[in-house]
C-alpha positions in Angstrom: 69.1 -0.8 -85.0 67.3 1.5 -87.0 65.1 0.5 -90.2 67.3 0.3 -93.4 64.4 1.8 -95.3 64.4 4.9 -93.1 67.9 5.3 -93.5 67.9 5.3 -97.3 64.9 7.8 -97.1 67.0 10.2 -95.0 70.0 9.8 -97.2 68.0 10.2 -100.4 65.0 12.7 -99.5 67.0 15.8 -100.5 67.6 14.5 -103.9 64.2 13.2 -104.4 62.5 16.5 -103.6 65.0 18.3 -105.8 63.9 15.8 -108.6 60.3 16.6 -107.9 60.7 20.3 -108.0 62.7 19.8 -111.3 59.8 18.0 -112.7 57.3 20.6 -111.6 59.3 23.3 -113.0 59.8 21.6 -116.4 56.0 20.9 -116.5 55.4 24.5 -116.0 57.9 25.4 -118.5 56.4 23.1 -121.0 53.0 24.1 -120.3 53.6 28.0 -120.2 51.7 28.8 -123.3 48.5 27.2 -122.0 45.4 29.6 -121.8 45.6 29.7 -117.9 49.2 30.7 -117.8 48.8 33.0 -120.7 45.9 34.7 -118.9 48.0 35.1 -115.5 51.0 36.4 -117.3 48.7 39.0 -119.3 47.0 40.0 -115.8 50.7 40.4 -114.4 51.8 42.5 -117.0 48.7 44.8 -116.9 49.5 45.3 -113.2 53.1 45.9 -113.5 53.0 47.5 -117.0 51.7 51.0 -115.7 54.1 50.9 -112.8 57.0 50.3 -115.0 55.9 53.0 -117.4 55.5 55.6 -114.4 59.2 55.0 -113.2 60.3 55.0 -117.2 58.6 58.4 -117.6 60.0 59.7 -114.4 63.6 58.7 -115.5 63.1 60.5 -119.0 61.8 63.3 -117.2 64.9 63.7 -115.0 67.1 63.0 -117.9 65.4 65.8 -119.8 65.7 68.3 -116.7 69.5 67.5 -117.0 69.6 67.9 -120.7 67.5 71.3 -120.5 70.1 72.6 -117.9 73.1 71.6 -120.2 71.6 73.0 -123.2 70.8 76.3 -121.3 74.2 76.5 -119.9 75.4 76.1 -123.6 73.0 78.6 -124.9 74.3 81.2 -122.4 78.0 80.6 -123.2 77.1 80.9 -126.9 75.3 84.3 -126.3 78.1 85.6 -124.5 80.4 84.7 -127.1 78.2 86.1 -129.9 78.1 89.5 -127.8 81.8 89.6 -127.5 82.3 88.9 -131.1 79.7 91.7 -132.0 81.5 94.2 -129.8 84.9 93.2 -131.1 83.7 93.7 -134.8 82.0 97.0 -133.8 85.4 98.1 -132.2 87.4 97.0 -135.1 85.1 98.9 -137.5 85.4 101.9 -135.3 89.2 101.8 -135.1 89.3 101.4 -138.8 87.3 104.5 -139.3 89.6 106.3 -136.8 92.6 105.3 -138.9 91.1 106.3 -142.2 89.9 109.6 -140.6 93.6 110.2 -139.6 94.6 110.1 -143.0 92.5 112.8 -144.1 93.5 115.3 -141.4 96.1 118.0 -142.3 97.0 119.0 -138.7 98.9 117.6 -136.0 96.8 115.5 -133.5 97.1 113.0 -130.7 94.8 109.9 -130.5 93.2 109.6 -126.9 91.1 107.1 -125.3 88.2 108.2 -123.0 88.7 106.8 -119.3 86.0 108.4 -117.6 82.6 109.6 -118.8 80.0 112.0 -117.1 76.9 112.5 -119.1 74.2 112.8 -116.3 74.5 116.4 -115.2 74.5 119.9 -116.9 78.3 120.4 -116.3 79.2 117.1 -117.9 83.1 116.3 -118.5 85.1 113.7 -120.1 88.6 112.3 -119.3 91.2 111.4 -121.6 94.4 109.4 -121.2 96.7 112.2 -122.8 98.2 115.4 -121.0 101.1 117.7 -121.1 103.6 114.9 -121.6 101.8 114.6 -125.2 101.7 118.2 -125.9 98.1 118.8 -125.0 97.1 122.4 -123.9 93.8 123.8 -122.7 91.6 125.0 -125.5 92.6 122.4 -128.0 89.6 120.9 -130.2 88.5 117.4 -129.5 86.8 115.4 -132.4 86.3 112.0 -133.7 85.7 110.6 -137.2 82.0 111.8 -137.2 82.3 115.3 -135.8 82.9 117.5 -132.8 83.2 115.9 -129.3 84.2 119.0 -127.3 87.3 121.1 -126.1 90.1 120.6 -123.6 89.0 122.3 -120.3 92.0 121.1 -117.9 95.3 119.5 -118.5 97.5 117.3 -116.2 100.5 115.5 -117.0 99.1 112.4 -118.3 95.5 113.1 -118.5 93.1 116.0 -119.5 89.6 116.9 -118.9 87.6 117.6 -121.9 84.2 119.9 -121.9 81.9 118.1 -124.2 79.2 119.7 -126.6 76.7 118.2 -123.9 77.8 121.0 -121.3 75.7 123.9 -120.7 78.8 126.1 -120.8 80.0 124.9 -124.2 79.5 126.9 -127.3 80.5 126.9 -130.9 79.8 129.0 -133.9 78.3 126.8 -136.6 76.9 127.0 -140.1 73.9 125.8 -141.8 75.9 124.3 -144.9 72.8 124.2 -147.4 72.1 127.8 -146.6 75.4 129.0 -145.9 73.9 130.6 -142.6 75.6 131.1 -139.3 74.6 130.6 -135.9 75.6 129.4 -132.5 75.4 125.9 -131.2 75.0 125.3 -127.3 73.2 122.9 -125.1 70.2 123.9 -123.0 70.9 121.0 -120.4 67.2 119.7 -120.8 67.6 117.3 -123.6 70.6 114.9 -123.5 71.7 114.0 -127.2 70.2 117.5 -128.5 71.9 120.5 -129.1 70.3 123.8 -129.9 71.4 126.3 -132.8 70.2 129.9 -132.5 70.3 133.3 -134.6 69.3 131.7 -137.8 66.6 134.1 -139.3 63.1 132.5 -139.2 62.5 133.5 -142.7 65.1 131.1 -144.0 63.8 127.6 -145.3 65.4 125.4 -142.7 64.7 121.8 -143.2 65.2 118.6 -141.3 68.3 116.7 -141.9 70.3 119.7 -143.1 74.1 119.3 -142.2 75.4 121.8 -139.4 79.1 122.2 -139.6 81.6 124.2 -137.6 82.1 127.9 -138.9 85.0 129.5 -140.2 84.8 131.9 -137.2 85.0 129.4 -134.5 88.5 130.0 -133.1 88.8 126.7 -131.9 87.6 124.2 -134.4 88.8 123.9 -138.1 85.8 125.0 -140.5 83.6 122.3 -141.9 83.8 119.8 -139.0 80.3 118.2 -138.5 78.4 119.2 -135.5 75.2 117.4 -136.4 71.9 117.6 -138.4 68.8 119.5 -138.1 65.9 117.7 -136.3 63.3 120.4 -135.8 63.1 124.3 -136.2 60.6 126.5 -134.7 60.3 130.3 -133.9 59.6 131.1 -130.3 57.3 133.9 -129.6 58.7 137.4 -129.7 61.8 136.1 -131.5 63.0 136.8 -134.9 65.3 133.8 -135.2 64.7 130.1 -135.2 65.5 127.7 -132.2 67.0 124.7 -134.0 67.3 121.3 -132.5 70.1 119.4 -133.8 71.2 115.8 -133.3 74.8 115.7 -132.7 77.0 113.8 -135.2 79.2 112.4 -132.3 76.8 111.7 -129.4 78.7 111.5 -126.3 77.2 108.1 -125.2 78.9 106.8 -128.2 82.5 108.2 -128.0 85.2 106.1 -126.9 88.2 107.2 -128.9 89.0 110.8 -130.0 91.5 113.0 -131.7 93.0 116.0 -129.9 93.9 118.6 -132.6 97.2 120.2 -131.6 96.0 123.7 -132.4 94.9 126.5 -129.9 93.0 129.7 -130.1 95.4 132.5 -131.4 96.7 134.4 -128.2 96.4 137.9 -129.5 93.0 137.3 -130.8 91.6 135.8 -127.5 93.5 138.8 -125.6 91.8 141.3 -127.5 88.5 139.8 -127.4 88.9 139.6 -123.6 89.9 143.2 -123.4 86.8 144.1 -125.5 84.8 142.3 -123.1 86.1 143.9 -120.0 86.0 147.3 -121.7 82.0 146.8 -122.4 81.6 145.6 -118.7 83.6 148.5 -117.2 81.6 150.9 -119.5 78.2 149.3 -118.4 79.1 149.5 -114.7 80.0 153.5 -115.2 
């Protein structure tokens, strides 16, 4: 038979060990503010503090990256929205200008939208969304609220091709308003956005900023429609007239909507002029 004391020990040793550990933990807890423990705790904090700080900074950096991406996306969305609003405001202002200008016209017209635009060649053309179904005919003048744009060159059922002033085949008689002097406007194909006026005597006081309008002798455009303003004027060697560079009132690059005036050159006048030219050509050949 085993020793009773040994049996008691076997039954109670776990409890005794637990009690000892509790006493040790209590003693440590009670004495936690002693200098040695405080020093040990300070050392532990000194070791673990930088590591904890590093991980904390990494976390903040990653959060900052995510926040930057979110803010960048929001800024892009806002910029796109601002651009759309600016475009809409500009378009509304332009349409209001068109409506106001329409009230001042004393001829019949059709409002047209430009659907294709070629401004990179010497023979440039525009396509508008009106045609024979809208009473459009070849030779009709095309303008916007700022000035001349061109004239109808070809007509289809629902679309028409316009020869703009930025085409080397385009010409129109014009007048320097301030001096009441007539000349001829054309485009030499070299400077996009710059027209040329010729046949104004070089003795005249032509100045920068003078308004150039369509002449009463145009035959296509009504008199007084703005063509542009004088930029520079110079006399080429051997010529008695100025070469005047004119900035268009309605640059082709900025035209979006136009008016087609429902008027065509007088057929009889055109026929007589054509016969006169043919007669001169025949006489020169003979």
